[in-house]
N, C-alpha and C positions, 0 to 999 in steps of 0.2 A: 504493500500499499504505499503510495507517494505521500510524502510529508511536506508542509509548507516550509519547515526550517532547512530542508535539503537546498532549496533556491538561495535562501538567504546566506547559508555557509559557503555554498559553491561560489556564489558571487563575491564573497569576500576573499575567498582563496585565490581568485582570479585577478583580483586588483594588485597593483603595484605596492599597497601598504604592507608594511611588516608588522603586524599585530599577532599575538597568541590569541586564538579563539578558543574559549572556554565554553563548553557545551554543558549546561546544568540541568538538571531534572531529577524527580524523585525515582525510587527504584522502578525498574521495569517498564519505563516509560517509553523506551526504544533508544537510548543513546548508542549502545554498542552495535545494535543494528544499523543505525544511521551512520557510525563510522564505516561499518563493513560496506555500506552503499557508496559512500564516497570514496572508499578505497578502490572501488571497481571504475569510477569514473576519471581517474587521473593516472599518469604514468609516473614511475619513480616514488613510490609510496612505501613507507615503512610503518608498521603497526606494531604496537606493544600494549599487551594487557597487565596492569599492574596488580590484579588480584593473583598474577602468577608470581610466586616469591622469587624465583630465578630472575625475572625482570626487574624487580625491586632491587635486587642486589647487583645489577648491571650498571644502573643509572646512580651516579654519584657526581657532586658539583665540582667537576674538574673538566677543563676544555679538552685536555688530551685523552681523557677516558671517554668522554662522549663523542670525540672525533673517531676513536677506535670501535665505536660501536655503530655509528650512523654513516662515518665516512667523511670525505673531504668537506671541510668548512664551506668552501665556495661553490659547492655542487648545488644545482637547483634540485629540490626534492619536497615530498610532502610528508610530514611526521605525524602519525596519528596515535595519541597516548590515551589508553583508556583506564578510567578509575584511577586517575591521577592523586587522589587522595591518600592512596595506600603507600605512595612513594615518599620516603623520609626525604626531607629538604627539598620538597617539590618546588617551592618557589625559587630557590637557587639555582636548581636544574633548569628550570624555565627560562630564568632570566639569562643564564650563560647561552643557552640555545639561541634565545632572541639576539643577544648581543654579538655573539661569535660566530653565527651561522646564518648570515644576513640573507641567503637565498633559500633558506628552509622555512616553508610555511607549516605551521603547528596548529593542531586541533587536539584539545585535551578535553576529557569528559569528567565530570565528578557528579556525585549523587546528593551532595548537600553543600549549598553555598556555604554555610558557617564552616564546615570541615575544610572545605576548599581553601576559603580565605584565611583560616587559622593557620594552616601550613604555608601559604604563600606569602601571608603578610603584606609588607609594602614593596617586595620583591618585583612585582610586575606592574608597579604604578606607572601608568602611561603607555604601558607595552601591551595591553590585552583589551580584548572585547568579550562581553559575556552575552551569550545567547541563552534564553531560557527554552527548554523543551517541555511541553504540556502532553498531557494524555491526548488520544485521537479527538480532532476537531470534527463537527458534522461536515464542513467542506472537505476534509480529508476522507470522511466516511463516504460521501457521495461521489468522490473523485474530482473535484472541482477547485483544484488550486491554481490554476493558470492564471485566474484573475488576480493581479496583484494589488487591485484596489479594495478598500473596503468602506462603504458608507453606511451609516447606521439606519437599519430599517428599509433597505433598498434592494435587497437581494431579489432578483426578478426571474429566476430560472425556475418556473412553476413544475417543470417537468420533474424537479427533484423533491417537491412537496410531499408526494406519498412516501418516499423512502425516509424523509427527516421524520415525518409524522409517526410512522411506524416505528422509529427508533426511539422516540422520547421516553416511552416506559422502560425500555431496556437500558437505556443510558442512566435512568434514575436508580435502577435496581443494582445493575452490573458495573456501570461506569464505562470508561473507555481506555483503560489501559491495553495496548495492542494484543497481548496473549489473550486476555479475557474476552475482549471484543470478539476476537476471530475464532474462539472456541465456541462450537454450536450446542454442545451439552450443557444444560443449565447447572446439572450437578458438579459437572467438572469446573465451571465458572465459579461456582461456590467454593469449591476445594482449592482453587488457585488463588482466590481473595482470603480465604482463611489462612493459608500457607504465607501469604504475602505479610499478613499482620503479624503473625506469631514467629516466623523464622527469619523474615528478612527486615521488616519494619523495626520490630523491637530488638532484633539482633544488632542492626545497625546503630540505633540510638543508644542502646543500654549498654552495650559492650564497648563500643568506640568512645562515647562520651562519659562512661563510668558513673552512670546515674546511681545517686546514693539511696534513692527510694524507689526501686522499680515498680512495686505493687502500687504506689500511689500515683507513679508516672503514667501507668496503663489505665487507672481509674479515672485519671483526668481526661484522658483522650476520650474515654467512654462518654463522660460528661459532656464534653464539648460536642461529641456526635449526636447527642440528644438534644442540644440547643441550638443547631444550626438555624440561621436566619433570625434569631433572638439575640438581643444585646447581652454580652458577656460581662458577668460581675466578679472580678477576681476574689473580692472579699468574701461572696457568697459561696464560691467554689472552694475557697480555703477552709471556711467553716464546714463544709460537708466533708471534706477530706481531712480535717483536723491538722492541717499544716498551716504555715504562715503566707500571707499574700505574695511576698517576695518570690517564694518557690513556684507558686502557681505561675507567675508572670514568667519566671525564668524557664519553666518547663513549656509554656505556651511558645515562647520564642524558639525553643529548641525544634518543637515540632513544625514551626514556619520555616527555619533554616533548612530542615530535611525535606521541604516541599510537600509535606503530608496535609497541612491547612495553610490558610492565608486569613489575613485579618482586614477588615474594612473599617475604616476610621469614620467617626461621625462628622458631617459637614455643619457648619455653624459660623454665622456673622453676628449672632446675638447670644451669648452664654447666659444671659440673664433668663432667657425664654427657651433656648434651644440646648439640647444635650450636646456639649463640645468635647468631651474626654472619653465617651464610650466607644465600643467597638463591637463588631460582630465577627464571627469565625466561620469560615466555609471550609469544606474539604476539597481538596484539588482533584480528587476522584471519589465519586459517590459509591463506587463498588468497594472501595477501602472503607468508607464510612460505614456501610452496611455490614461489612464484615467485623468491624470493631463492636458494633452493637449486637451482632449475629441475628440479623432480620433481613431476610431475603423474600419476605412476603410480597407478592405482586402488588402493583399500585392501587388497584381497586379496592383492596382491603387495608390500606394504609391510612392511618391518622394524620401521619407526617408528610403526606404527598405535597401539600402546598410548600412546606419548607424544603423538600427536596426538589421540587421545581425551581423554587427561588435559587437554590444552590447551582442547580444545573445552567440556569440562565446567567447568572453572574459569571460563572465559569466560562461560558461562550463569550461573553462580553470581555473578560479580562484575556482570554486567549487571543481575541482578535486584536485588542489594543497592543498587545505584546507583538504578536507576529506582524502586524501590518504596521507598526511603528507610529500608532495614531497619539496625539498630543491630548490625550485626556487622562485625568485621574478620576478614580471612582471612590464614591462615598456612600452612606445612607444618611438619612436625616430623621430627626425626631425631636418633638417638643416635650416639655414637662407635662403638657395636658394631653399627651399620647398621638398628637398628630403625626403622620410619618410618611416618608417616601421610601421604597424599597431600595431604589438605587439612583444615584445622582452622577452624571458625567459632566466634570468640569473640564472646560478647554484651557489648557495651560498657557495659551497665546492670547485668547480674546477675553478669557475670563467668563464666557457665557456657559450657560447651564442647560442640561438635558436631563429633567426628571423622568423616571421610568417606574410604572407600576409593574408588578410581577404577580399574576394570578393563573393558578393552573388552568381553571375553566371559564373564568370571568373576562369581563373588560371593564376597566375602571380607570377613570382620570386620575392623575397624581393629585395629591392632597390640595384643597382648596387654599388652606393656610399657606402652604409653600407657595402657590402660584401668587397669592396676593402680596406675600412678604418680598419675593425675588422677581416681580413681574418684569422689571427692567432688564434683567439678565438672562431671561428664559428663552432659548433659541426655538426648541421644540419640545413636544411631550410625546410619551409613547406608553401603551399598555401592552406587555408581551403575555401572551397566553398560549396554550398548547396548539391553538389553531392557526395562530400567526407567527409562531416561533421561527418557522422556516425563512422568514423575511429578514431575520437578524443574524443569520449564520455567516 
């Protein structure tokens, strides 16, 4: 299945710029497969997987040793480095490769932004570009990635609507990690996701980060999974788990850094009336979320289908903003009197706002209170539901 990120990486490799490309994403999102795909599209390619301990031992921060591994410093080549976070002194190695092998293009992958940056530190300052890789997007699923532009709410290939409509419930229950999506057996999908949570997700975070309270760490993720679409209260979570607020915030940040979840900040220009310091948490993949709470009941029997649909829609906007380099930052909005808007897109150049209501099966305009408060800044308004979601992919 073709991916949008492939074109972005290939375009960067083919430029005259000498930047280390860092491809970041959660486990099993397809990073290794992407490197293998890129390997087939270029000549003079070297590939190293740093989950292999022998490759870890090969690379040390010494130019002479690096030259003995990859060859002449002045030769043109493409160097693909998979799971770079497992390499000791990764930052120093990448810096030397960048500075002393000027004709070598480098693409390195890592599962966790935090882990990657912790090892790299300031070594690559000004020398790298970071590309985020997401689970499969609806455009990738329908095979329409050639259109390099994205304009909100204007997707017009109606012939793809039946495919997208048919996939909504599937995406809400099983998510779109490539292996899970391509698996046709539902029991097998569940097993892959459960294994992901137990042996990959927690293995990565618990073992690599040395979490001191693993039981609480897992319980927190479950609590977050049960309140997607709702404002998160760290004090309340700390009370439920009988730990301090600081630990809750620290653990949430770790899950964010490992791309399991992401947070949405509150939008506010009037802290006296509007919530300004709150945040919501969403899962990067809903299949992982459902595995965390061990609930794969189909959408028709779910009390949380509205929250799951909201998570799906926010994921799609977030993916498109990232992949198509759009100049928007996303927020939610809520007042102390409970008026709210599910999603706010703020244009970083014009400061204009696009409020969006997200409803599984209804059509509803964004909050009247928001419209009155920010009428001079509002560019457009939308309501996204299961019947018109196809227009926003």
